FIFI-606552 format. One record per residue: x, y negated, z of N, C-alpha, C in turn; residue number from 1; residue in three letters. Coordinates in steps of 0.2 Angstrom, whole numbers, plus 5000, padded with zeros to 4 digits. Layout:
# FIFI-606552
 n_east n_north n_up ca_east ca_north ca_up c_east c_north c_up   n res
      X       Y    Z       X        Y     Z      X       Y    Z NUM ala
...
***
This chain:
# FIFI-606552
 n_east n_north n_up ca_east ca_north ca_up c_east c_north c_up   n res
   4887    4983 5065    4893     4983  5059   4898    4988 5062   1 unk
   4900    4993 5059    4904     4998  5059   4913    4995 5058   2 unk
   4918    4999 5062    4924     4995  5062   4928    5001 5059   3 unk
   4932    4997 5055    4937     5003  5053   4947    5000 5053   4 unk
   4949    5005 5054    4958     5001  5056   4960    5006 5049   5 unk
   4965    5003 5048    4969     5006  5043   4976    5003 5044   6 unk
   4980    5006 5039    4988     5002  5040   4989    5007 5032   7 unk
   4993    5002 5028    4999     5003  5022   5002    5000 5019   8 unk
   5007    5002 5015    5014     5000  5014   5014    4997 5005   9 unk
   5016    4992 5007    5019     4989  5000   5025    4992 4999  10 unk
   5026    4998 4996    5032     5002  4994   5036    4998 4988  11 unk
   5042    5002 4989    5046     4997  4982   5054    5003 4982  12 unk
   5055    5003 4978    5061     5005  4975   5068    5000 4971  13 unk
   5073    5002 4972    5078     4999  4966   5079    5003 4958  14 unk
   5078    5001 4954    5081     5001  4950   5085    4996 4946  15 unk
   5089    5002 4938    5092     4997  4936   5090    4991 4934  16 unk
   5085    4989 4934    5081     4981  4931   5079    4979 4937  17 unk
   5081    4981 4944    5078     4979  4950   5073    4982 4955  18 unk
   5069    4978 4958    5062     4981  4963   5059    4983 4960  19 unk
   5055    4987 4961    5049     4991  4957   5046    4994 4962  20 unk
   5039    4994 4961    5032     4993  4967   5027    4999 4966  21 unk
   5027    5001 4969    5023     5008  4969   5015    5006 4968  22 unk
   5011    5007 4965    5001     5007  4963   5000    5012 4965  23 unk
   4996    5012 4966    4990     5019  4967   4985    5018 4965  24 unk
   4981    5023 4959    4974     5023  4954   4971    5026 4960  25 unk
   4966    5021 4962    4960     5025  4968   4952    5028 4962  26 unk
   4950    5032 4965    4946     5035  4962   4939    5032 4959  27 unk
   4938    5025 4961    4934     5021  4959   4938    5016 4953  28 unk
   4944    5016 4953    4948     5012  4946   4952    5008 4948  29 unk
   4952    5006 4955    4955     5000  4955   4963    5002 4957  30 unk
   4968    4998 4955    4974     4998  4957   4975    4998 4964  31 unk
   4980    5000 4969    4982     4997  4975   4988    5000 4977  32 unk
   4989    4998 4984    4994     5000  4988   4993    5008 4991  33 unk
   4998    5011 4996    4997     5017  4998   4993    5014 5005  34 unk
   4988    5019 5006    4986     5016  5013   4981    5021 5017  35 unk
   4979    5022 5023    4973     5026  5026   4971    5026 5034  36 unk
   4966    5029 5035    4965     5025  5041   4968    5029 5046  37 unk
   4971    5025 5052    4973     5027  5059   4968    5033 5061  38 unk
   4974    5039 5063    4971     5044  5065   4970    5041 5075  39 unk
   4968    5047 5079    4970     5044  5084   4975    5045 5087  40 unk
   4980    5042 5092    4986     5041  5093   4992    5039 5092  41 unk
   4990    5035 5085    4996     5035  5078   4996    5028 5078  42 unk
   5002    5025 5080    5003     5019  5079   5006    5017 5071  43 unk
   5003    5011 5070    5002     5007  5062   5007    5010 5059  44 unk
   5015    5010 5058    5020     5011  5057   5020    5021 5056  45 unk
   5017    5024 5060    5016     5031  5061   5010    5033 5054  46 unk
   5005    5029 5057    5001     5031  5050   5003    5030 5044  47 unk
   5008    5023 5042    5010     5022  5035   5014    5029 5033  48 unk
   5019    5030 5036    5024     5035  5036   5021    5043 5033  49 unk
   5016    5043 5038    5011     5049  5035   5006    5049 5030  50 unk
   5006    5043 5027    5000     5042  5022   5003    5042 5015  51 unk
   5010    5040 5015    5014     5039  5010   5017    5046 5010  52 unk
   5019    5052 5012    5020     5060  5013   5015    5062 5010  53 unk
   5008    5059 5013    4999     5064  5010   5000    5059 5002  54 unk
   5001    5054 5002    5000     5052  4995   5002    5054 4988  55 unk
   5011    5052 4990    5016     5053  4986   5022    5058 4985  56 unk
   5022    5063 4992    5026     5065  4993   5032    5063 4995  57 unk
   5031    5055 4996    5040     5053  4997   5037    5054 5004  58 unk
   5046    5056 5007    5048     5056  5015   5054    5050 5016  59 unk
   5057    5049 5013    5062     5045  5012   5059    5036 5013  60 unk
   5057    5036 5018    5055     5027  5020   5058    5023 5023  61 unk
   5061    5016 5023    5063     5014  5028   5058    5005 5028  62 unk
   5059    5003 5037    5052     4999  5034   5057    4991 5034  63 unk
   5056    4985 5032    5059     4982  5029   5056    4976 5036  64 unk
   5061    4974 5041    5059     4969  5047   5058    4962 5045  65 unk
   5052    4959 5047    5049     4953  5048   5043    4952 5042  66 unk
   5041    4961 5039    5035     4958  5036   5031    4965 5036  67 unk
   5024    4960 5042    5018     4963  5044   5011    4960 5043  68 unk
   5009    4960 5036    5003     4958  5039   4994    4960 5037  69 unk
   4992    4958 5041    4983     4960  5041   4980    4958 5035  70 unk
   4976    4961 5033    4970     4959  5029   4964    4962 5031  71 unk
   4959    4956 5030    4953     4959  5031   4948    4959 5029  72 unk
   4943    4965 5027    4938     4965  5020   4931    4968 5024  73 unk
   4926    4965 5021    4921     4970  5021   4918    4975 5016  74 unk
   4914    4980 5017    4912     4985  5012   4905    4987 5014  75 unk
   4903    4989 5007    4896     4994  5010   4901    5002 5010  76 unk
   4896    5006 5015    4897     5014  5017   4890    5016 5018  77 unk
   4886    5019 5014    4882     5023  5016   4874    5020 5020  78 unk
   4874    5013 5016    4872     5007  5018   4871    5001 5022  79 unk
   4879    5005 5026    4883     5003  5034   4885    4997 5029  80 unk
   4890    4992 5033    4892     4986  5032   4899    4990 5038  81 unk
   4904    4989 5035    4910     4991  5035   4916    4984 5038  82 unk
   4916    4981 5044    4923     4977  5044   4929    4981 5044  83 unk
   4932    4979 5040    4939     4984  5040   4946    4978 5041  84 unk
   4951    4983 5045    4957     4979  5045   4961    4981 5043  85 unk
   4966    4982 5040    4972     4984  5035   4977    4980 5036  86 unk
   4983    4984 5042    4991     4980  5044   4996    4984 5036  87 unk
   5000    4981 5034    5002     4983  5027   5009    4980 5029  88 unk
   5013    4986 5028    5020     4983  5031   5026    4983 5025  89 unk
   5031    4980 5023    5035     4982  5016   5039    4987 5017  90 unk
   5039    4990 5012    5045     4997  5016   5048    5002 5008  91 unk
   5054    5002 5009    5059     5003  5004   5060    5013 5005  92 unk
   5060    5013 4998    5063     5021  4995   5067    5023 4993  93 unk
   5070    5029 4991    5075     5031  4987   5072    5036 4981  94 unk
   5066    5039 4982    5062     5043  4979   5058    5039 4972  95 unk
   5063    5041 4968    5059     5040  4961   5052    5047 4960  96 unk
   5051    5051 4962    5046     5058  4960   5041    5055 4965  97 unk
   5034    5056 4961    5030     5053  4967   5025    5061 4965  98 unk
   5022    5063 4970    5019     5071  4970   5011    5066 4971  99 unk
   5007    5064 4966    5001     5060  4969   4996    5067 4973 100 unk
   4992    5063 4976    4989     5067  4979   4979    5067 4977 101 unk
   4974    5074 4978    4970     5073  4978   4964    5067 4977 102 unk
   4968    5062 4982    4963     5055  4983   4966    5052 4978 103 unk
   4969    5051 4974    4970     5047  4968   4971    5051 4962 104 unk
   4972    5044 4955    4971     5046  4949   4976    5046 4945 105 unk
   4984    5045 4949    4986     5041  4944   4990    5035 4948 106 unk
   4998    5034 4946    5000     5032  4950   5007    5028 4944 107 unk
   5010    5022 4945    5013     5019  4943   5020    5015 4947 108 unk
   5027    5012 4944    5030     5010  4947   5030    5004 4942 109 unk
   5031    4997 4944    5031     4993  4942   5034    4984 4943 110 unk
   5038    4982 4938    5039     4976  4942   5035    4970 4946 111 unk
   5040    4966 4951    5034     4964  4952   5028    4959 4950 112 unk
   5030    4954 4944    5025     4952  4938   5020    4957 4939 113 unk
   5022    4964 4932    5018     4969  4931   5012    4971 4938 114 unk
   5014    4972 4943    5011     4975  4950   5007    4969 4951 115 unk
   5011    4963 4948    5005     4958  4953   5000    4956 4946 116 unk
   5000    4958 4942    4993     4957  4938   4990    4967 4936 117 unk
   4992    4971 4940    4988     4976  4940   4984    4977 4945 118 unk
   4986    4975 4952    4986     4975  4958   4976    4973 4954 119 unk
   4970    4976 4958    4963     4975  4958   4961    4969 4961 120 unk
   4961    4971 4968    4960     4965  4973   4966    4958 4975 121 unk
   4961    4953 4976    4964     4947  4977   4970    4947 4984 122 unk
   4966    4952 4991    4971     4952  4997   4977    4956 4995 123 unk
   4975    4960 4988    4982     4964  4988   4987    4959 4983 124 unk
   4985    4955 4979    4987     4950  4977   4991    4947 4980 125 unk
   4988    4942 4985    4990     4940  4992   4996    4942 4994 126 unk
   4996    4950 4996    5002     4953  4997   5007    4953 4993 127 unk
   5006    4953 4988    5012     4953  4984   5014    4946 4984 128 unk
   5011    4942 4985    5015     4933  4983   5019    4932 4990 129 unk
   5015    4936 4995    5019     4936  5001   5027    4940 5002 130 unk
   5027    4944 5000    5033     4948  4998   5037    4944 4992 131 unk
   5034    4941 4989    5039     4937  4982   5044    4928 4988 132 unk
   5037    4927 4992    5039     4922  4995   5046    4923 5000 133 unk
   5047    4929 5003    5053     4932  5007   5059    4935 4999 134 unk
   5058    4934 4996    5062     4934  4990   5064    4940 4986 135 unk
   5057    4946 4986    5060     4950  4987   5058    4954 4981 136 unk
   5055    4948 4974    5053     4948  4969   5055    4952 4966 137 unk
   5064    4950 4965    5069     4950  4960   5070    4959 4959 138 unk
***
């Protein structure tokens, strides 16, 4: 079985109506958070900062202490089973404008409830619920 390690972020910003969260629309059609594979020599957080910059153009990112969650799942790639681990952080930005990369079909900023409903995968929904447990859903 192949092993793959990635890192990502639940990225939010403050709006006049409260916190709103960034979701990306992936080519397969699903909605998820910013994430990507860890490159040689990178830390988890370095990967997250690079992926946010590459996938959204956002560079002003600060991590929220106390939130680090690992998600594990399996998927098929070229007939091989892949075990994937993704470490997610909670991060804040002041940037509203997103310059989407070629890796995605679109993006949306949503409040907690709408983001939770739009996320495609149960793992991502569970991460949002953990954010809520920290009181970040307002």
